[in-house]
Each structure stands twice: as C-alpha cells, then as structure tokens.
matplotlib code that plots the C-alpha trace (Angstrom):
import matplotlib.pyplot as plt

x = [1.3, 3.9, 3.3, 6.9, 7.2, 10.4, 11.1, 9.7, 10.9, 10.6, 7.4, 6.7, 3.3, 4.0, 4.0, 4.4, 2.7, 4.4, 2.1, 4.0, 1.9, 4.4, 3.9, 7.6, 9.6, 12.4, 11.2, 12.4, 9.5, 10.3, 14.0, 13.2, 10.7, 13.3, 15.8, 13.4, 12.4, 16.1, 16.1, 13.1, 14.0, 15.0, 12.2, 9.4, 7.9, 7.7, 5.5, 5.9, 3.1, 3.6, 0.2, 1.5, 2.1, -1.3, -4.2, -6.7, -9.6, -10.9, -13.1, -16.8, -19.1, -21.6, -23.2, -26.7, -26.7, -29.0, -26.4, -23.1, -20.0, -17.6, -14.0, -11.4, -8.4, -6.0, -8.4, -8.8, -5.1, -4.7, -7.5, -6.0, -2.5, -4.0, -6.0, -3.2, -0.7, -0.5, 1.2, 0.3, 2.8, 1.5, 4.4, 3.4, 5.1, 3.4, 1.3, -0.6, -0.2, -1.9, -1.6, -0.9, -3.9, -2.7, -2.7, -6.1, -7.6, -6.2, -7.9, -11.1, -11.1, -11.1, -14.6, -15.7, -14.2, -16.1, -19.4, -19.1, -21.9, -20.4, -17.2, -15.0, -12.6, -13.2, -12.8, -9.6, -8.1, -8.9, -5.9, -3.4, -1.1, -1.0, 2.2, 3.1, 6.3, 6.4, 9.0, 8.4, 10.2, 9.7, 12.2, 9.4, 7.6, 4.5, 3.2, 2.5, 0.1, -2.9, -1.5, -0.9, -4.4, -5.8, -3.9, -4.7, -8.4, -8.5, -6.8, -9.2, -12.3, -11.0, -9.8, -6.2, -3.1, -1.1, 2.7, 2.9, 4.6, 8.3, 9.0, 12.0, 13.1, 13.9, 12.7, 15.1, 15.5, 17.4, 17.8, 16.3, 19.6, 21.1, 18.6, 20.7, 17.9, 15.4, 17.8, 18.7, 15.0, 14.4, 16.7, 14.3, 11.0, 9.3, 10.4, 8.2, 5.1, 1.8, -1.0, -4.6, -5.6, -8.3, -10.5, -10.1, -13.4, -12.3, -9.1, -11.0, -13.4, -10.4, -8.9, -12.1, -12.5]
y = [-6.2, -4.2, -0.5, 0.7, 4.5, 6.4, 9.4, 12.6, 15.6, 17.9, 16.9, 17.9, 17.9, 14.3, 11.1, 7.5, 4.3, 1.2, -1.8, -5.1, -8.0, -10.8, -14.1, -13.9, -11.2, -9.4, -10.8, -9.5, -7.0, -5.5, -5.3, -3.4, -1.1, -0.3, 0.5, 3.0, 4.4, 5.0, 7.8, 9.7, 13.0, 12.5, 14.8, 12.8, 10.5, 6.8, 4.2, 0.5, -2.0, -5.8, -7.3, -10.8, -9.9, -8.3, -10.1, -9.2, -11.5, -12.0, -9.1, -9.5, -7.3, -5.8, -3.1, -4.6, -5.5, -3.5, -3.2, -1.5, -3.6, -2.5, -2.4, -4.1, -2.3, -3.5, -2.7, 0.9, 1.4, 0.2, 2.5, 5.5, 4.8, 4.6, 7.9, 9.8, 9.1, 11.1, 8.3, 4.6, 2.1, -1.5, -3.9, -7.3, -10.1, -11.3, -14.3, -16.0, -12.8, -10.6, -9.3, -11.6, -12.7, -10.5, -7.4, -8.2, -8.6, -5.1, -3.6, -5.4, -3.6, -0.4, -1.4, -1.6, 1.7, 3.3, 2.2, 3.0, 5.4, 8.9, 7.7, 10.2, 7.6, 8.3, 12.1, 11.7, 9.3, 11.5, 13.4, 11.1, 8.8, 5.0, 3.2, -0.4, -2.4, -6.1, -8.7, -11.8, -14.8, -13.7, -11.6, -10.2, -7.9, -7.6, -10.6, -8.2, -6.0, -7.4, -6.3, -2.9, -2.7, -3.6, -0.8, 1.8, 1.0, 1.1, 4.6, 5.7, 4.8, 6.9, 9.7, 9.2, 9.6, 6.5, 6.4, 3.1, -0.1, -0.6, -4.2, -6.5, -10.1, -12.5, -15.8, -17.0, -14.9, -11.7, -12.4, -9.0, -7.4, -8.9, -7.1, -4.1, -2.5, -2.7, -1.4, 1.5, 2.3, 2.2, 5.2, 7.6, 5.7, 8.1, 11.1, 9.8, 11.4, 10.8, 11.5, 11.2, 7.6, 7.0, 4.1, 3.0, 4.6, 7.9, 7.8, 7.0, 9.9, 12.2, 11.2, 11.9, 15.2]
z = [17.0, 15.1, 14.5, 13.9, 13.6, 12.9, 15.1, 13.5, 15.4, 12.3, 10.6, 7.0, 5.3, 4.1, 6.1, 4.8, 5.9, 4.7, 4.9, 4.8, 3.4, 3.1, 5.0, 6.1, 7.8, 6.0, 2.6, -0.7, -1.1, 2.3, 1.4, -1.8, 0.0, 2.7, 0.0, -1.5, 1.9, 2.7, 0.1, 1.5, 3.1, 6.7, 8.0, 6.3, 8.9, 8.2, 9.9, 9.2, 9.8, 9.5, 8.7, 9.4, 13.0, 13.7, 15.3, 12.6, 11.7, 8.2, 7.2, 7.7, 5.6, 8.0, 5.8, 6.0, 9.7, 12.0, 14.8, 13.7, 13.8, 16.6, 15.4, 17.6, 19.0, 16.3, 13.5, 14.9, 15.2, 11.6, 10.4, 12.1, 10.8, 7.3, 7.3, 9.1, 6.3, 3.1, 1.3, 1.7, 0.4, -0.2, 0.1, -1.2, -3.0, -6.1, -5.1, -8.0, -10.0, -7.5, -3.9, -0.9, 1.2, 4.1, 1.8, 0.2, 3.7, 4.6, 1.5, 2.3, 5.6, 3.6, 2.5, 6.1, 7.0, 4.1, 5.5, 9.2, 10.1, 10.0, 8.4, 6.7, 5.4, 1.7, 2.2, 4.2, 1.7, -1.3, -2.5, -0.9, -2.8, -3.1, -4.0, -4.5, -4.1, -5.2, -5.9, -8.0, -9.3, -13.0, -14.8, -17.0, -14.6, -16.8, -15.0, -12.1, -14.2, -12.4, -9.0, -10.4, -11.8, -8.4, -6.7, -9.4, -9.3, -5.5, -5.7, -8.4, -6.3, -3.4, -5.7, -4.7, -6.7, -7.8, -7.8, -9.6, -8.5, -7.9, -9.0, -8.6, -9.2, -6.4, -5.2, -2.5, 0.6, -0.1, -3.8, -4.8, -3.7, -6.8, -9.0, -9.8, -11.9, -9.1, -6.5, -8.8, -9.4, -5.7, -5.2, -7.0, -6.8, -4.4, -6.6, -9.5, -10.8, -8.9, -11.2, -10.1, -10.5, -13.1, -14.2, -17.9, -18.8, -17.3, -19.3, -22.4, -21.8, -21.3, -24.5, -26.4, -24.7]

ax = plt.figure().add_subplot(projection="3d")
ax.plot(x, y, z, "-o")
ax.set_aspect("equal")
plt.show()
C-alpha cells in the first residue's frame, strides 16, 4: 500500500490529502496535482494516497445487515487519512466524462463510513474542503462538467466547501506539462475561493431569498 506523507515538523491548522485515482502511476492528473501542491506553504502537511496500489475490494453496502461490517486494515487507514485532513483533493483523469473507477470506489466507501454505528464521519467532514484535479484529452474542458458536478454534490451532502476542479489537457504520458494555461493555474489553484458547496435547489432558494 502507499500512504505517502510529507514531513510536517511545524503543523498548521490545515492538512491536505491527495487521493490519486489513475490506473497508471505518474499520470497527467498526478503531474498537474503535484504542480499545484508545490505551491502550498511549506508548513502545510501533505499526504498522498495512490488508490491503484491499495488492496481495497469493491465496496459492499451493508447498511441493512444484522451484523456490522468489519473494515479491513487498509480501509481503516484510508478512512482515518480522510477524516484527519482538512482538505481532500480528488486526483482523477476524466474517464468517460466522469471519475475513474478507482476514485468512484473510494467515494462509495464514504457511504459505508457514514453508516457505521456510532460513526462521526459526516460531522468530521463538515467544514472541510473538497478539491478536484483532472486531465483529459479534450481541449474544451466543459466536457468535464459531470465530474465537477459529482464532486460538488458530494461536498454539498457532507456540508463541505468546494474549491472547484483544476483541469488540464493531455493524453500521452506527461503531455499536460505542455498545457501552459493549466500549469499556470496550478500555481494559485489552492489559493482560490472555497464557498460552501450547495445543491442546485439550495442555490435557487438562496437566489429567491
């Protein structure tokens, strides 16, 4: 398994968890995410988790089972890494206009962590910030709107903030480095606004009010 944590001698009140969801290591989305992470303050802890290297079975919904589901060691480490971070960054290439299978499975596990007896998962996630980083073959990044919607709504359900999605263009390995606009946006991405994530009906109600 890979739970890569940067040294953090002088901790601040923020800590970042980067969740890598590509089927290949050192992919374009990871390259772009690391470019953005390089501009975080040096005293902000970073932890990197590569889902493709974890032994994590497909999620099984056990909400209606009599006996509670016992999480495995890897799952528990992943859960703890998630709730201990103030900022969770989903790093996923655009696969069929949505998240990768590895990333979707990770979010499915959130459902299980919500329903563990005595769980405080929702309470601990509330007020944190969810971010996204995604690289795609298309030059028009509007094709990734579905991925952004998934992340926004997931954040809204947990009453988290949403920092948006940093997008780039690149198909062949390393190609995103040639996307000057994406690399420039990466420099200040984590300095962007992080409003409370809202569902569309909440936004509409706010506009009426």
